[in-house]
RODO-127570 format. One record per residue (C-alpha): chain; y, x, z. Coordinates in Angstrom, 3 decimals, always signed. Last residue first. Layout:
# RODO-127570
+--------+----------+----------+----------+
! cadena !    north !     east !       up !
+--------+----------+----------+----------+
!      A !        Y !        X !        Z !
...
+--------+----------+----------+----------+
END
This chain:
# RODO-127570
+--------+----------+----------+----------+
! cadena !    north !     east !       up !
+--------+----------+----------+----------+
!      A !  +36.499 !   +2.072 !  -29.201 !
!      A !  +35.515 !   +5.537 !  -30.460 !
!      A !  +37.364 !   +5.177 !  -33.778 !
!      A !  +40.431 !   +4.130 !  -31.810 !
!      A !  +40.440 !   +7.320 !  -29.742 !
!      A !  +39.918 !   +9.491 !  -32.829 !
!      A !  +42.830 !   +7.808 !  -34.563 !
!      A !  +44.843 !   +8.606 !  -31.437 !
!      A !  +44.270 !  +12.357 !  -31.708 !
!      A !  +45.293 !  +12.459 !  -35.369 !
!      A !  +48.258 !  +10.213 !  -34.575 !
!      A !  +49.497 !  +12.704 !  -31.977 !
!      A !  +48.922 !  +15.747 !  -34.199 !
!      A !  +50.939 !  +14.134 !  -36.983 !
!      A !  +53.759 !  +13.266 !  -34.593 !
!      A !  +53.844 !  +16.791 !  -33.136 !
!      A !  +53.704 !  +18.218 !  -36.691 !
!      A !  +56.881 !  +16.559 !  -37.951 !
!      A !  +57.276 !  +14.306 !  -40.974 !
!      A !  +54.971 !  +11.350 !  -40.347 !
!      A !  +56.520 !  +10.602 !  -36.957 !
!      A !  +54.259 !   +8.017 !  -35.326 !
!      A !  +55.093 !   +4.376 !  -34.695 !
!      A !  +55.488 !   +2.010 !  -31.717 !
!      A !  +56.426 !   +4.793 !  -29.210 !
!      A !  +55.282 !   +2.505 !  -26.388 !
!      A !  +57.259 !   +3.142 !  -23.175 !
!      A !  +55.783 !   +5.043 !  -20.216 !
!      A !  +58.746 !   +7.380 !  -19.749 !
!      A !  +56.912 !  +10.360 !  -21.317 !
!      A !  +56.222 !   +8.275 !  -24.405 !
!      A !  +53.363 !   +5.813 !  -24.724 !
!      A !  +50.610 !   +5.778 !  -27.352 !
!      A !  +50.478 !   +3.344 !  -30.232 !
!      A !  +48.533 !   +0.415 !  -31.661 !
!      A !  +49.030 !   -2.110 !  -34.456 !
!      A !  +46.222 !   -4.654 !  -34.290 !
!      A !  +43.842 !   -5.433 !  -37.153 !
!      A !  +40.591 !   -5.514 !  -35.159 !
!      A !  +39.539 !   -2.016 !  -36.207 !
!      A !  +42.847 !   -0.519 !  -35.032 !
!      A !  +46.099 !   -0.022 !  -36.923 !
!      A !  +48.397 !   +3.023 !  -36.742 !
!      A !  +51.820 !   +2.838 !  -38.402 !
!      A !  +53.266 !   +6.060 !  -39.859 !
!      A !  +56.990 !   +6.839 !  -39.809 !
!      A !  +59.125 !   +8.432 !  -42.511 !
!      A !  +61.117 !   +5.248 !  -42.999 !
!      A !  +62.569 !   +4.406 !  -46.374 !
!      A !  +65.485 !   +4.997 !  -48.719 !
!      A !  +65.498 !   +4.489 !  -52.470 !
!      A !  +67.332 !   +5.755 !  -55.571 !
!      A !  +65.358 !   +9.013 !  -55.960 !
!      A !  +67.881 !  +10.983 !  -53.924 !
!      A !  +70.091 !   +8.428 !  -52.227 !
!      A !  +73.289 !   +7.181 !  -53.877 !
!      A !  +71.573 !   +4.324 !  -55.689 !
!      A !  +70.226 !   +3.059 !  -52.347 !
!      A !  +67.418 !   +0.502 !  -52.499 !
!      A !  +65.627 !   -0.312 !  -49.267 !
!      A !  +62.750 !   +0.355 !  -46.901 !
!      A !  +62.883 !   +0.402 !  -43.091 !
!      A !  +59.710 !   +0.008 !  -41.032 !
!      A !  +59.812 !   -3.111 !  -38.849 !
!      A !  +56.267 !   -3.958 !  -40.052 !
!      A !  +57.567 !   -7.413 !  -40.951 !
!      A !  +60.586 !   -5.788 !  -42.573 !
!      A !  +58.283 !   -3.525 !  -44.631 !
!      A !  +56.410 !   -6.641 !  -45.742 !
!      A !  +59.679 !   -8.242 !  -46.845 !
!      A !  +60.417 !   -5.130 !  -48.910 !
!      A !  +56.919 !   -5.292 !  -50.398 !
!      A !  +57.172 !   -8.948 !  -51.381 !
!      A !  +60.648 !   -8.484 !  -52.825 !
!      A !  +59.473 !   -5.478 !  -54.866 !
!      A !  +56.440 !   -7.214 !  -56.332 !
!      A !  +53.060 !   -5.535 !  -55.881 !
!      A !  +51.743 !   -2.007 !  -55.328 !
!      A !  +49.219 !   -0.264 !  -53.109 !
!      A !  +47.784 !   +3.235 !  -52.987 !
!      A !  +44.443 !   +2.753 !  -51.223 !
!      A !  +42.729 !   +5.438 !  -49.141 !
!      A !  +39.343 !   +3.964 !  -48.155 !
!      A !  +37.425 !   +5.970 !  -50.778 !
!      A !  +38.710 !   +9.256 !  -49.350 !
!      A !  +39.265 !  +11.793 !  -52.116 !
!      A !  +43.032 !  +12.084 !  -52.577 !
!      A !  +43.898 !  +15.457 !  -54.102 !
!      A !  +47.625 !  +14.861 !  -54.421 !
!      A !  +47.513 !  +15.061 !  -58.213 !
!      A !  +44.690 !  +12.520 !  -58.314 !
!      A !  +46.539 !  +10.117 !  -56.040 !
!      A !  +49.600 !  +10.337 !  -58.285 !
!      A !  +47.517 !   +9.660 !  -61.386 !
!      A !  +46.014 !   +6.594 !  -59.693 !
!      A !  +49.478 !   +5.498 !  -58.557 !
!      A !  +50.830 !   +5.730 !  -62.114 !
!      A !  +47.919 !   +3.658 !  -63.443 !
!      A !  +48.246 !   +1.083 !  -60.637 !
!      A !  +51.948 !   +0.742 !  -61.525 !
!      A !  +54.515 !   +2.727 !  -59.551 !
!      A !  +57.546 !   +2.288 !  -61.789 !
!      A !  +58.383 !   -1.366 !  -61.111 !
!      A !  +56.579 !   -1.044 !  -57.771 !
!      A !  +59.198 !   +1.252 !  -56.237 !
!      A !  +58.602 !   +0.648 !  -52.511 !
!      A !  +55.038 !   +1.918 !  -52.797 !
!      A !  +52.513 !   +1.113 !  -50.059 !
!      A !  +50.132 !   +3.834 !  -48.889 !
!      A !  +47.323 !   +2.173 !  -46.913 !
!      A !  +44.944 !   +4.712 !  -45.356 !
!      A !  +41.376 !   +4.387 !  -44.071 !
!      A !  +38.853 !   +5.442 !  -41.436 !
!      A !  +35.631 !   +3.581 !  -40.527 !
!      A !  +33.735 !   +4.975 !  -43.524 !
!      A !  +34.094 !   +8.530 !  -42.145 !
!      A !  +33.556 !  +10.876 !  -45.089 !
!      A !  +36.865 !  +12.663 !  -44.584 !
!      A !  +38.229 !  +12.109 !  -41.095 !
!      A !  +40.084 !  +15.391 !  -40.511 !
!      A !  +40.613 !  +16.064 !  -44.215 !
!      A !  +42.114 !  +12.600 !  -44.721 !
!      A !  +44.375 !  +13.121 !  -41.704 !
!      A !  +45.505 !  +16.451 !  -43.175 !
!      A !  +46.151 !  +14.623 !  -46.459 !
!      A !  +48.478 !  +12.255 !  -44.612 !
!      A !  +50.551 !  +15.283 !  -43.595 !
!      A !  +50.881 !  +16.414 !  -47.208 !
!      A !  +51.757 !  +12.896 !  -48.337 !
!      A !  +54.423 !  +12.578 !  -45.625 !
!      A !  +55.951 !  +15.915 !  -46.634 !
!      A !  +55.934 !  +14.971 !  -50.324 !
!      A !  +57.440 !  +11.596 !  -49.371 !
!      A !  +60.421 !  +13.022 !  -47.436 !
!      A !  +62.674 !  +14.202 !  -50.281 !
!      A !  +61.957 !  +13.983 !  -54.005 !
!      A !  +60.458 !  +10.461 !  -54.058 !
!      A !  +58.910 !   +9.943 !  -57.494 !
!      A !  +55.653 !   +8.469 !  -56.145 !
!      A !  +57.202 !   +6.015 !  -53.724 !
!      A !  +56.595 !   +5.686 !  -49.969 !
!      A !  +55.773 !   +3.194 !  -47.204 !
!      A !  +53.038 !   +4.297 !  -44.802 !
!      A !  +50.108 !   +2.602 !  -43.077 !
!      A !  +47.311 !   +4.391 !  -41.193 !
!      A !  +43.837 !   +2.976 !  -40.699 !
!      A !  +41.079 !   +2.403 !  -38.157 !
!      A !  +38.434 !   +0.340 !  -39.933 !
!      A !  +36.417 !   -2.741 !  -39.007 !
!      A !  +38.978 !   -4.948 !  -40.732 !
!      A !  +40.634 !   -3.002 !  -43.543 !
!      A !  +39.645 !   -5.386 !  -46.334 !
!      A !  +41.161 !   -8.218 !  -44.276 !
!      A !  +44.617 !   -6.631 !  -44.619 !
!      A !  +44.313 !   -7.348 !  -48.317 !
!      A !  +43.390 !   -5.309 !  -51.394 !
!      A !  +43.253 !   -6.738 !  -54.921 !
!      A !  +41.716 !   -4.119 !  -57.177 !
!      A !  +43.580 !   -2.505 !  -60.090 !
!      A !  +42.093 !   +0.922 !  -59.373 !
!      A !  +45.338 !   +2.284 !  -57.899 !
!      A !  +45.540 !   -0.675 !  -55.508 !
!      A !  +46.938 !   -4.183 !  -55.851 !
!      A !  +48.511 !   -6.007 !  -52.894 !
!      A !  +47.730 !   -8.775 !  -50.424 !
!      A !  +49.297 !   -8.551 !  -46.969 !
!      A !  +49.108 !  -10.032 !  -43.492 !
!      A !  +51.343 !   -8.289 !  -40.978 !
!      A !  +49.350 !   -6.143 !  -38.482 !
!      A !  +48.757 !   -7.950 !  -35.217 !
!      A !  +50.718 !   -6.845 !  -32.147 !
!      A !  +51.856 !   -3.741 !  -30.247 !
!      A !  +48.577 !   -2.989 !  -28.448 !
!      A !  +49.157 !   +0.102 !  -26.299 !
!      A !  +46.748 !   +3.046 !  -26.452 !
!      A !  +44.884 !   +3.822 !  -23.224 !
!      A !  +41.510 !   +3.387 !  -24.912 !
!      A !  +39.426 !   +0.227 !  -24.782 !
!      A !  +35.767 !   +0.745 !  -23.890 !
!      A !  +33.130 !   +1.129 !  -26.598 !
!      A !  +32.160 !   +4.782 !  -26.541 !
!      A !  +33.184 !   +5.854 !  -23.078 !
!      A !  +32.073 !   +2.620 !  -21.476 !
!      A !  +28.850 !   +2.674 !  -23.436 !
!      A !  +28.023 !   +6.126 !  -22.110 !
!      A !  +28.976 !   +5.300 !  -18.527 !
!      A !  +27.080 !   +2.017 !  -18.545 !
!      A !  +23.998 !   +3.700 !  -20.056 !
!      A !  +24.067 !   +6.526 !  -17.488 !
!      A !  +24.395 !   +4.070 !  -14.604 !
!      A !  +21.460 !   +2.081 !  -15.947 !
!      A !  +19.338 !   +5.233 !  -16.308 !
!      A !  +20.065 !   +6.172 !  -12.700 !
!      A !  +19.126 !   +2.683 !  -11.519 !
!      A !  +15.939 !   +2.629 !  -13.611 !
!      A !  +14.916 !   +6.006 !  -12.177 !
!      A !  +15.580 !   +4.792 !   -8.633 !
!      A !  +13.606 !   +1.603 !   -9.238 !
!      A !  +10.670 !   +3.649 !  -10.552 !
!      A !  +10.661 !   +5.835 !   -7.470 !
!      A !  +10.985 !   +2.879 !   -5.117 !
!      A !   +8.058 !   +1.133 !   -6.828 !
!      A !   +5.934 !   +4.285 !   -6.690 !
!      A !   +6.735 !   +4.709 !   -2.988 !
!      A !   +5.723 !   +1.101 !   -2.337 !
!      A !   +2.504 !   +1.491 !   -4.360 !
!      A !   +1.561 !   +4.601 !   -2.337 !
!      A !   +2.371 !   +2.832 !   +0.918 !
!      A !   +0.000 !   +0.000 !   +0.000 !
+--------+----------+----------+----------+
END
């Protein structure tokens, strides 16, 4: 009888330890990170460089980065593109990572032009879509994101736009880290290395949620 009791206690102890290990592992892998939830990503439907209709629903289940740009931009876009390529290299081959690059000059940036642009940049990730549509639709979308985009004949290239990246989680929510005062930063600087490093780290966090 004692032998059976000891065996039962031993097995129970092993099960308990295994249960604790499982909870810890699942908590690390599937628990929510410390990133703030800003709100749902604006709904969108645009056309990518392959002529395919792409909507926000196509990105569900993926962690992705959104930027507004245009292919002939002579100022900040080349820097943003270069920094986005580092994110591609970091998460290349991961089917749960993606990028949405939305042009603010759709009259020029046709799917054909965007495909050529993507090729010149060295875009390889199959979830990196260069998106175009009507100008009014895109400018309204930028407003919904609260990322500035507008026409300015006096600016180099004829347009002005934000150099920030938006980070979206697998459930379609915009997320961000907090600043040193505990306030959400909302978006990530796509021009400077600290911002790029921050979003690189936070993509990893969201992929592990």
